[in-house]
C-alpha positions in Angstrom: 116.8 82.4 128.0 114.4 79.5 127.9 115.5 78.5 131.5 113.7 81.6 132.9 110.3 81.0 131.4 107.7 78.4 130.6 106.6 78.2 127.0 103.1 77.8 125.8 102.7 76.9 122.1 99.2 78.1 121.1 96.7 76.8 118.6 95.8 79.0 115.7 92.9 81.4 116.4 89.9 81.7 114.1 89.6 85.5 114.6 91.6 87.3 111.9 91.0 90.7 113.3 93.1 91.6 116.4 93.6 94.8 118.3 96.7 95.1 120.5 95.8 97.9 123.0 97.8 100.1 125.3 101.2 99.0 124.0 104.4 101.0 123.4 105.3 100.4 119.8 108.6 100.7 118.1 107.6 102.1 114.7 109.8 103.2 111.8 109.5 106.7 113.1 110.3 105.9 116.7 108.3 105.0 119.8 104.5 105.5 119.9 103.2 105.3 123.4 100.0 103.7 124.6 99.0 102.8 121.1 96.4 100.5 119.5 97.7 98.2 116.7 95.1 96.7 114.4 95.8 93.5 112.5 93.7 91.9 109.8 94.4 88.7 107.9 98.0 88.6 109.2 99.0 92.1 108.3 99.2 95.4 110.2 96.5 97.8 109.1 96.7 100.6 111.6 99.1 101.9 114.3 97.8 104.8 116.3 96.4 105.9 119.6 92.7 105.7 118.8 90.3 103.3 120.3 89.8 100.0 118.6 86.7 99.3 116.4 84.1 96.6 116.9 84.6 92.9 115.9 88.3 92.9 116.8 89.7 90.4 119.3 91.2 92.7 122.0 94.6 92.0 123.6 95.5 94.1 126.6 99.2 94.9 126.3 99.4 97.6 129.0 103.0 97.8 130.3 104.4 95.9 127.4 106.5 97.0 124.4 106.0 95.8 120.8 109.1 95.2 118.7 109.3 94.0 115.1 110.1 90.3 114.9 113.7 89.3 114.5 114.9 88.3 111.0 117.9 85.9 111.2 119.7 85.7 107.9 122.3 83.2 109.0 121.8 80.6 111.8 123.1 77.1 111.9 122.6 76.1 115.6 119.9 73.7 114.4 122.8 71.4 113.5 123.3 70.6 117.2 119.6 69.7 117.4 120.1 67.1 114.6 123.6 66.0 115.8 124.1 66.7 119.4 127.2 64.4 119.5 129.5 63.3 116.8 127.8 60.6 114.7 124.6 60.7 116.8 121.7 62.0 114.8 118.0 62.5 115.6 115.1 62.4 113.2 114.6 65.7 111.4 110.9 66.3 112.4 111.9 66.1 116.1 115.1 68.1 115.7 113.7 70.9 113.6 110.4 71.2 115.6 112.5 71.6 118.8 114.7 74.1 117.0 111.5 76.0 116.0 110.7 76.4 119.7 114.2 77.8 120.4 113.8 80.3 117.6 110.6 81.6 119.0 112.0 81.8 122.5 114.8 84.0 121.1 112.3 86.3 119.3 113.2 85.1 115.8 110.1 85.2 113.6 111.8 84.8 110.2 114.6 82.3 110.0 116.9 81.6 107.1 118.0 78.1 107.9 121.7 78.1 106.9 122.3 74.7 105.4 125.8 73.8 104.5 126.1 72.1 101.1 129.5 70.5 101.5 131.7 67.6 100.3 131.6 66.2 103.9 129.6 63.1 104.6 126.9 63.3 107.2 125.5 66.5 108.7 126.8 68.8 106.0 126.3 66.5 103.0 124.1 67.1 100.0 121.8 64.3 101.3 121.3 66.2 104.6 120.7 69.4 102.7 118.1 67.8 100.5 116.3 66.2 103.5 116.2 69.5 105.4 114.8 71.4 102.4 112.2 68.8 101.7 111.1 68.8 105.4 111.1 72.6 105.9 109.3 73.4 102.6 107.1 70.3 102.8 105.7 68.7 106.0 107.4 71.3 108.2 104.9 73.9 107.0 102.3 72.2 109.1 104.3 72.1 112.3 106.8 75.0 112.3 105.5 78.4 113.6 108.6 80.5 112.8 108.7 81.6 109.1 111.4 79.4 107.6 113.4 80.2 104.5 116.4 78.4 103.0 119.9 79.8 103.0 122.3 77.4 101.1 125.9 77.8 102.2 127.6 76.2 99.1 131.2 75.1 99.5 133.2 76.0 96.5 135.0 72.6 96.6 131.8 70.6 96.4 131.5 69.8 92.7 129.0 66.9 93.0 125.4 67.3 92.2 125.7 70.7 90.6 122.6 70.3 88.5 120.5 69.5 91.5 121.6 72.7 93.2 120.8 74.7 90.0 117.3 73.1 89.9 116.7 74.1 93.6 117.5 77.7 92.7 115.4 77.8 89.5 112.4 76.3 91.3 112.5 78.8 94.2 113.7 76.5 96.9 116.7 78.7 97.7 116.2 82.1 99.3 119.8 83.1 100.0 122.9 81.6 98.4 126.3 82.1 100.0 129.6 81.0 98.6 131.8 79.5 101.2 135.3 78.1 101.2 136.1 76.4 104.5 138.7 74.1 102.9 142.1 74.9 104.5 144.6 76.3 102.0 147.7 74.1 101.5 150.4 74.8 104.0 148.2 76.6 106.5 148.6 74.3 109.5 146.6 76.5 111.9 143.5 76.5 109.6 143.9 72.8 108.9 144.0 72.0 112.6 140.9 74.1 113.3 139.1 72.5 110.4 139.9 69.0 111.4 138.7 69.7 114.9 135.5 71.2 113.5 134.7 68.1 111.3 135.4 65.8 114.2 132.7 67.6 116.3 130.0 66.8 113.8 131.0 63.4 112.4 132.2 60.0 113.5 135.1 60.0 111.1 138.5 59.3 112.4 141.2 61.9 112.1 142.9 59.8 109.4 139.7 59.7 107.4 139.2 63.4 107.7 142.7 64.1 106.6 142.3 61.8 103.6 139.0 63.6 102.7 140.7 67.0 102.8 143.6 65.7 100.6 141.2 64.3 98.0 139.0 67.4 97.9 142.0 69.8 97.8 143.3 68.1 94.6 140.0 69.0 92.9 139.2 72.3 94.6 139.3 74.4 91.4 137.2 72.0 89.3 134.1 73.9 90.6 135.2 77.4 89.5 132.9 77.3 86.4 130.1 75.9 88.5 130.4 78.8 91.0 130.0 81.4 88.2 127.0 79.5 86.9 125.4 79.6 90.4 126.2 83.4 90.7 124.5 84.0 87.3 121.4 81.9 88.4 121.2 83.9 91.7 121.0 87.2 89.8 118.6 85.7 87.1 116.1 84.5 89.7 116.5 87.3 92.3 118.2 85.3 95.0 120.3 87.4 97.3 124.0 86.4 97.0 126.3 86.4 100.0 130.1 86.1 100.3 131.5 84.5 103.4 134.6 85.4 105.5 136.2 87.8 103.0 139.7 88.2 104.6 141.7 89.8 101.7 141.2 92.8 99.4 141.2 90.3 96.5 138.3 88.4 97.9 136.3 91.7 98.3 137.1 92.6 94.7 135.8 89.2 93.6 132.6 89.6 95.7 132.1 93.0 94.1 132.5 91.4 90.6 129.9 88.9 91.6 127.6 91.7 92.8 127.3 90.2 96.3 124.3 91.6 98.3 125.4 90.5 101.7 129.0 90.4 103.0 129.1 87.8 105.8 131.7 88.3 108.5 134.4 90.4 106.7 137.6 90.1 108.7 138.6 93.7 109.2 137.1 97.2 109.3 138.8 98.1 106.0 137.4 95.1 104.2 133.9 95.7 105.7 134.1 99.4 104.5 135.1 98.2 101.0 132.2 95.8 100.9 129.8 98.6 101.8 131.3 100.8 99.2 130.2 98.5 96.4 126.8 98.2 97.9 126.9 95.0 100.0 125.2 94.9 103.4 127.7 93.8 106.1 126.4 91.0 108.3 128.1 90.0 111.5 127.3 87.5 114.3 125.5 88.6 117.5 127.5 86.1 119.6 130.6 88.2 118.7 129.1 91.1 120.6 127.5 89.3 123.5 130.8 87.3 124.2 132.9 90.4 123.8 134.7 89.6 120.5 135.2 87.2 117.6 136.0 83.6 118.6 138.4 83.6 115.7 140.2 86.8 116.7 138.8 88.9 113.8 136.9 92.2 113.8 134.5 92.6 116.7 131.0 93.8 116.3 131.8 96.7 118.7 134.7 97.7 116.5 132.4 97.5 113.4 129.8 99.7 115.1 132.3 102.3 116.2 133.5 102.5 112.6 130.1 102.5 111.0 130.7 99.4 108.9 127.9 97.1 109.9 124.3 96.7 108.7 122.9 93.5 110.1 123.3 91.0 112.9 122.6 87.3 112.8 122.5 84.5 115.3 125.4 82.6 113.6 125.7 79.7 116.1 123.7 81.0 119.1 120.0 82.1 118.8 119.6 84.0 122.1 122.5 86.3 121.3 120.4 87.9 118.5 117.7 89.0 121.0 120.2 90.3 123.6 122.6 92.1 121.1 120.5 95.3 120.6 120.2 95.8 124.4 123.9 95.2 124.7 124.7 97.8 122.1 122.5 100.3 124.0 124.1 99.3 127.3 127.6 99.9 125.9 126.6 103.3 124.5 127.4 102.3 121.0 123.9 102.8 119.5 120.5 103.9 120.5 118.1 101.0 121.1 116.0 102.0 118.1 119.1 101.9 115.8 120.3 98.7 117.3 117.0 96.9 116.8 117.0 97.8 113.1 120.2 95.6 112.9 118.0 92.5 113.6 114.8 93.6 111.9 114.4 96.2 109.1 118.0 96.1 107.8 118.1 92.3 107.4 114.8 92.5 105.7 116.2 95.0 103.3 119.4 93.0 102.7 117.3 89.8 101.9 114.9 91.7 99.6 111.8 91.2 101.8 111.4 94.7 103.2 108.0 94.9 101.4 106.8 92.1 103.6 108.6 92.1 106.9 111.0 93.9 109.2 108.8 96.8 110.5 105.6 97.5 112.4 103.8 99.4 109.6 100.5 99.1 107.7 100.7 96.6 104.9 103.5 94.5 106.3 103.2 91.0 107.9 102.3 91.2 111.6 105.4 89.5 112.9 106.2 91.0 116.3 107.2 90.5 119.9 105.6 91.7 123.1 108.3 92.2 125.7 108.2 93.1 129.3 110.9 95.7 130.1 110.5 95.3 133.9 111.1 91.7 134.5 114.6 90.9 135.7 116.6 88.2 134.0 119.4 86.2 135.6 121.7 88.6 137.5 124.5 87.7 135.1 122.6 89.4 132.3 121.8 92.6 134.2 121.1 95.3 133.3 119.2 93.6 130.4 116.0 93.6 132.5 113.7 92.5 129.6 112.1 89.3 128.6 109.7 88.1 125.9 106.0 87.8 126.8 104.5 86.7 123.5 105.6 86.0 119.9 103.3 86.7 116.9 103.9 85.5 113.3 101.5 86.9 110.6 99.1 88.1 113.3 98.9 84.8 115.2 100.2 84.4 118.7 102.4 81.3 118.3 104.1 81.4 121.7 103.4 82.8 125.1 105.8 82.8 128.1 105.3 82.9 131.8 107.8 85.4 133.0 109.3 84.9 136.4 
């Protein structure tokens, strides 16, 4: 996506009153043509077809469409910015600032940075998690334009530093907590081989060192069971949405129900997704699954989930641009109207994460996070008929990126 446009990162304007004129707006009630959208102090105040009042900075958006900004509940492609090759790391300020530009180029205005809190050394270690949180919630606030939140993907077998993780949750530094278990079960050679290959791609450890790590952690994998239940209780006490991850058996879904999980990430089958929705969880799936034509693990496809009405939200997972293209792809395949499809990346993720009173829709009183897109500029032929591209990105009423569209 970024190869077809030149990005311009903009300085923050002093005018807090903005009128976007002549734009076609995707509102909660459908499309409003040739509208004027008024923004004051970072929030939408009016969406109608009246002329704009005085003292507003006017933006001519004739021929453009306005869409709610994308909310990404689960994205970890930033890891490749930090560690593009095994054992090769770049300083966090450089990596995360570059990642921020990639988020904006994909239309993502709210990003839940999915940080894995694992027993692995290096990229997915507690030290790395701490450094990421400290930067994003500290100095990063001065340089990052996308609204960043913290999604901790806690590995069940990581029993070290439990109190620190609890302290993060109590102090409001964690905005989604998901419970993960990527440790291969004993005797499952296929899962073990896939896991060993995955670790080798993000570390400089030898195969023998990784196998020894897996053996040591496996011996203690259930020592953290009590810790997990404490984390679950803290999530509910402090209003932190709780997510399950890769539920692939009825027993796991039952456990997620017992834990009162709010977001079911990547359930393996239609039946399991349906059972997750029955107890009230929002089903989250990866947009790359749709754009590529299926799950890279051979599990339920997004298309299958849509056909069976067992999906609520899409996320970038490991590829940011897919999240922008997915709604257009759903419309192209005839699986959903565009209006329905866009809700999978905006209003419904906001609802699942408990921020629908702030974000996810173009409506008075909500944060003015939105995209201006051009529906008439062709992309690369390989992406046809997705003849759309992003012209501008706004976060809380400020234009943070503008693109020259070819």
